[in-house]
C-alpha positions as CSV (number, residue, x, y, z in Angstrom):
1,M,-47.7,-19.6,-26.7
2,Q,-46.0,-20.0,-30.0
3,A,-45.1,-16.3,-30.1
4,R,-42.7,-16.8,-27.1
5,Q,-43.3,-13.2,-25.8
6,A,-43.5,-14.1,-22.1
7,M,-47.3,-13.5,-22.0
8,M,-48.0,-12.4,-18.4
9,V,-50.7,-14.6,-16.8
10,P,-51.7,-13.8,-13.2
11,G,-53.1,-16.5,-10.9
12,A,-56.6,-16.6,-9.5
13,G,-57.8,-18.8,-6.7
14,N,-61.4,-17.7,-7.0
15,A,-63.9,-16.1,-9.4
16,L,-63.5,-12.6,-7.9
17,F,-59.8,-12.5,-8.7
18,A,-60.5,-13.8,-12.2
19,R,-62.9,-10.9,-12.7
20,I,-60.2,-8.5,-11.7
21,I,-57.6,-10.1,-14.1
22,Q,-60.0,-9.8,-17.0
23,D,-61.0,-6.3,-16.1
24,L,-57.3,-5.2,-16.2
25,G,-56.9,-6.7,-19.7
26,F,-54.6,-9.7,-19.1
27,P,-54.9,-12.3,-21.9
28,A,-55.4,-15.5,-19.8
29,I,-55.9,-16.7,-16.2
30,Y,-53.9,-19.3,-14.3
31,V,-56.1,-21.2,-11.9
32,T,-53.5,-21.7,-9.2
33,G,-53.5,-24.8,-7.1
34,A,-51.8,-22.9,-4.2
35,G,-54.4,-20.2,-4.5
36,V,-57.3,-22.6,-4.3
37,A,-55.8,-24.3,-1.3
38,N,-55.0,-21.0,0.4
39,M,-58.3,-19.2,-0.4
40,K,-60.9,-21.9,-0.5
41,L,-59.5,-24.1,2.3
42,G,-57.2,-21.8,4.2
43,V,-54.4,-24.5,4.1
44,P,-50.9,-24.5,2.6
45,D,-50.1,-25.9,-0.8
46,L,-49.3,-29.4,0.4
47,G,-51.6,-31.5,-1.8
48,L,-54.6,-31.1,0.5
49,S,-57.1,-30.0,-2.2
50,T,-59.1,-32.6,-4.1
51,V,-59.8,-32.7,-7.8
52,T,-63.5,-32.0,-7.2
53,E,-62.6,-28.9,-5.2
54,L,-60.3,-27.8,-8.0
55,A,-63.0,-28.5,-10.7
56,E,-65.6,-26.5,-8.7
57,A,-63.2,-23.6,-8.5
58,T,-62.4,-23.9,-12.2
59,A,-66.1,-24.0,-13.1
60,S,-66.9,-20.9,-11.0
61,I,-64.1,-19.0,-12.7
62,S,-65.2,-20.2,-16.2
63,D,-68.7,-18.9,-15.5
64,V,-67.5,-15.3,-15.0
65,T,-64.8,-14.9,-17.7
66,D,-64.3,-15.7,-21.3
67,L,-60.5,-15.7,-21.0
68,P,-58.6,-19.0,-21.5
69,L,-57.9,-20.8,-18.2
70,I,-54.6,-22.6,-17.5
71,V,-55.4,-25.0,-14.7
72,D,-52.8,-26.3,-12.3
73,M,-53.9,-29.9,-11.6
74,D,-50.9,-30.8,-9.4
75,T,-49.9,-34.4,-10.0
76,G,-53.1,-35.3,-11.7
77,F,-54.3,-36.6,-8.2
78,G,-52.8,-40.1,-8.5
79,N,-51.8,-42.6,-11.1
80,P,-52.7,-42.5,-14.9
81,L,-56.3,-43.6,-14.1
82,N,-56.7,-40.6,-11.8
83,V,-55.2,-38.4,-14.5
84,V,-57.8,-39.5,-17.0
85,R,-60.6,-38.6,-14.6
86,S,-59.0,-35.3,-13.6
87,V,-58.5,-34.2,-17.3
88,R,-62.1,-35.0,-18.1
89,L,-63.5,-33.2,-15.0
90,L,-61.3,-30.1,-15.6
91,E,-61.9,-29.9,-19.3
92,R,-65.7,-30.0,-18.7
93,A,-65.2,-27.3,-16.1
94,G,-63.7,-24.9,-18.6
95,A,-59.9,-25.5,-18.8
96,S,-58.1,-24.5,-21.9
97,A,-54.8,-25.9,-20.7
98,L,-53.8,-28.3,-17.9
99,Q,-50.5,-28.4,-16.0
100,I,-49.4,-31.7,-14.5
101,E,-46.2,-32.2,-12.5
102,D,-43.9,-35.0,-11.6
103,Q,-43.8,-34.7,-7.8
104,V,-44.7,-37.6,-5.5
105,F,-48.4,-37.3,-4.5
106,P,-49.3,-35.5,-2.3
107,K,-47.2,-32.7,-3.8
108,R,-45.7,-29.6,-2.2
109,C,-45.5,-26.0,-3.5
110,G,-42.7,-25.7,-6.1
111,H,-40.8,-23.2,-3.9
112,F,-41.0,-25.3,-0.7
113,T,-38.2,-27.6,0.5
114,G,-38.6,-31.3,0.9
115,K,-40.0,-32.0,-2.6
116,E,-39.7,-35.6,-4.0
117,I,-40.3,-36.6,-7.6
118,I,-41.6,-39.8,-9.2
119,P,-39.5,-41.8,-11.8
120,C,-39.5,-40.2,-15.2
121,S,-41.2,-43.3,-16.8
122,E,-44.2,-42.9,-14.4
123,M,-44.6,-39.2,-15.4
124,V,-44.4,-40.1,-19.1
125,E,-47.3,-42.5,-18.6
126,K,-49.3,-39.7,-16.9
127,I,-48.7,-37.4,-19.8
128,K,-49.7,-40.0,-22.3
129,A,-52.9,-40.6,-20.3
130,A,-53.7,-36.9,-20.2
131,V,-53.2,-36.5,-23.9
132,D,-55.4,-39.5,-24.6
133,A,-58.1,-38.4,-22.2
134,R,-58.8,-34.9,-23.6
135,R,-61.9,-34.5,-25.7
136,D,-60.6,-31.4,-27.6
137,D,-57.2,-31.7,-29.3
138,D,-56.7,-27.9,-28.6
139,L,-56.6,-28.6,-24.8
140,Q,-53.0,-27.9,-24.0
141,I,-51.1,-30.4,-21.8
142,I,-48.3,-28.6,-19.9
143,A,-45.7,-30.9,-18.2
144,R,-44.0,-29.5,-15.2
145,T,-40.9,-30.9,-13.6
146,D,-39.6,-30.2,-10.1
147,A,-36.4,-32.1,-10.7
148,R,-34.3,-29.0,-10.4
149,A,-34.6,-29.1,-6.6
150,T,-33.6,-32.8,-6.3
151,E,-31.5,-33.7,-9.3
152,G,-30.2,-30.4,-10.8
153,L,-31.1,-28.4,-13.9
154,D,-29.5,-30.8,-16.4
155,A,-31.7,-33.6,-15.1
156,A,-34.8,-31.3,-15.2
157,I,-34.1,-30.4,-18.8
158,D,-33.7,-34.1,-19.7
159,R,-37.0,-34.9,-18.1
160,A,-38.7,-32.0,-20.0
161,R,-37.4,-33.5,-23.3
162,A,-38.9,-36.9,-22.3
163,Y,-42.2,-35.2,-21.5
164,I,-42.3,-33.4,-24.8
165,E,-41.7,-36.7,-26.6
166,A,-44.7,-38.2,-24.6
167,G,-46.9,-35.5,-26.1
168,A,-46.7,-32.4,-23.8
169,S,-47.7,-29.2,-25.6
170,A,-45.4,-27.1,-23.4
171,T,-43.1,-27.7,-20.5
172,F,-42.4,-25.9,-17.2
173,V,-39.1,-26.4,-15.4
174,E,-40.0,-25.2,-11.9
175,A,-37.8,-23.1,-9.6
176,P,-34.6,-22.4,-11.5
177,M,-32.2,-20.6,-9.2
178,S,-30.6,-17.9,-11.4
179,R,-31.0,-15.8,-14.5
180,E,-28.5,-18.1,-16.2
181,E,-30.6,-21.1,-15.4
182,L,-33.7,-19.4,-16.6
183,A,-32.0,-18.6,-19.9
184,R,-31.0,-22.2,-20.5
185,I,-34.5,-23.5,-20.4
186,P,-36.1,-22.0,-23.5
187,A,-32.7,-22.2,-25.3
188,E,-32.5,-26.0,-24.9
189,L,-36.2,-27.0,-25.3
190,D,-38.1,-26.8,-28.5
191,V,-41.7,-26.4,-27.3
192,P,-43.2,-23.3,-25.5
193,Q,-41.8,-22.8,-22.0
194,F,-43.4,-21.4,-18.8
195,A,-41.6,-19.4,-16.1
196,N,-43.2,-19.1,-12.6
197,I,-42.4,-15.9,-10.8
198,V,-43.2,-16.0,-7.1
199,H,-42.5,-13.0,-4.9
200,G,-40.2,-14.3,-2.2
201,G,-39.7,-17.6,-4.1
202,R,-36.5,-19.3,-5.3
203,T,-36.5,-18.0,-8.9
204,P,-35.3,-14.4,-9.6
205,D,-37.6,-12.0,-11.3
206,P,-35.8,-10.5,-14.3
207,G,-39.0,-8.8,-15.6
208,Q,-41.3,-9.7,-18.4
209,A,-39.1,-8.1,-21.1
210,A,-36.1,-10.1,-20.1
211,L,-38.2,-13.4,-20.0
212,A,-39.5,-12.6,-23.5
213,G,-35.9,-12.0,-24.7
214,M,-34.9,-15.4,-23.3
215,G,-37.7,-17.0,-25.3
216,F,-40.3,-17.9,-22.7
217,S,-43.9,-18.2,-23.9
218,V,-45.7,-17.6,-20.6
219,A,-44.7,-15.8,-17.4
220,L,-46.9,-17.0,-14.6
221,Y,-47.5,-14.7,-11.6
222,A,-49.5,-17.3,-9.7
223,N,-49.6,-15.7,-6.3
224,A,-49.4,-12.0,-6.9
225,S,-53.1,-11.3,-6.4
226,L,-53.3,-13.6,-3.4
227,Q,-50.2,-12.0,-1.7
228,A,-51.6,-8.5,-2.4
229,A,-55.0,-9.5,-0.9
230,I,-53.4,-10.9,2.3
231,H,-51.4,-7.8,2.8
232,G,-54.3,-5.5,2.0
233,A,-56.7,-7.3,4.3
234,M,-54.2,-7.4,7.2
235,T,-53.4,-3.7,6.8
236,A,-57.0,-2.6,6.6
237,L,-58.2,-4.8,9.4
238,S,-55.3,-3.9,11.6
239,M,-56.3,-0.2,11.2
240,L,-59.9,-1.1,12.0
241,K,-58.9,-2.9,15.1
242,E,-56.7,-0.1,16.3
243,D,-58.9,2.9,15.4
244,G,-62.4,1.4,15.7
245,S,-63.2,2.9,12.2
246,L,-62.2,2.5,8.5
247,D,-61.3,6.2,8.1
248,R,-57.5,5.6,8.0
249,A,-57.9,2.6,5.7
250,A,-60.1,4.4,3.1
251,S,-57.2,4.9,0.7
252,I,-56.5,1.2,0.4
253,L,-60.2,0.1,0.1
254,A,-62.0,-0.3,-3.2
255,S,-65.1,2.0,-3.3
256,F,-68.5,0.4,-3.0
257,E,-69.2,1.4,-6.6
258,E,-65.9,-0.2,-7.8
259,R,-66.7,-3.4,-6.0
260,Q,-70.1,-3.7,-7.7
261,R,-68.5,-2.9,-11.1
262,I,-66.0,-5.7,-10.7
263,V,-68.7,-8.3,-10.1
264,D,-70.8,-6.9,-13.0
265,K,-73.8,-5.9,-10.9
266,A,-75.2,-3.8,-13.7
267,R,-75.7,-6.9,-15.9
268,W,-77.5,-8.7,-13.1
269,D,-79.7,-5.7,-12.5
270,M,-80.5,-5.6,-16.3
271,I,-81.5,-9.3,-16.2
272,E,-83.6,-8.8,-13.1
273,T,-85.4,-5.8,-14.7
274,R,-86.0,-7.8,-17.9
275,F,-87.7,-10.7,-16.2
276,K,-89.6,-8.5,-13.8
277,A,-91.1,-6.8,-16.8
278,K,-92.0,-10.1,-18.4
279,N,-93.6,-11.3,-15.2
280,G,-95.6,-8.0,-15.0
281,T,-96.9,-8.4,-18.5
282,N,-98.0,-12.0,-17.8
C-alpha cells in the first residue's frame, strides 16, 4: 500500500471467485460484503449478513488461496464490543486487513441512497477497539467514511483525518462524485487511500493509471466478478431456455477442463492417489 500505485484488487464473494482472481495473477483479494450478501444469501447489501457468515466466507476463501485478504466487515456489526469480537473472528479466519465503516448499523451499500452515519466520536472508538483487538500488528485497519453522501467531501476528509489519528492504517472515502473529488482524497490525506470503482455506481472510473497518478494505494473492483457472473449466467440460461440446448451458449461457457483446473482438481487427485497407495500397502 505504501507504493501508492493503485494496486488493482478485485472482489470475491466466495472461494471460487478467489481462485479465479489468484489464477489471473492479481496481488490481493477483497472479500466483499456486498458479494457475500448477494452470493451466499441472495439478498441486497443492506446489513443482512452476520459476522459469523462473513467469517465463514473468509475462512473458505483463505483455505484456497495464499493471497492477502482485505475483508469488508461493514460497521463491525455493532458497538466497540462487537468490533472486538468481529476483529478476532475475522483475523482467525485469515484476514490480512479489515475495513470498517462509519454508517449506522445496519448499513447500506456505499452507492445506495438513504445512507446515515454515526457521530465521528463513535467511529473513533470503534477504530481504537479494532486496533486494540488485533493479535498481529501487521493486520491493517482500514477506516471507511460514507460522509460524502450526507455531509459533503470536506466533512468526509475531516473524518478520515480523525480516523487516522485514532490508529487507522489506511482510509477509504466512499463514493466521491467526480475525478476532481477523487484527486483531492490522496492529496489531502497522509496514509494510503482506497478507491472503490463500481460499474454503474456513483464514482467515475478514470482507470488504474489515473488513480495511481492521483496517489491512491488500492483500487477496489469489488463487484466486477459478481456482475460478470450474473450477466453470464442470465445470458447462458436464457439461451438454454429458448433453444433447449447449450450449443449457442458454448462460446461463453468455461470448458469442463478449465472448470476443473480453476478448482485445482489435479492436486486433489494427487492427494487421493497418495493415500490410496498407502492404504493398499497397509
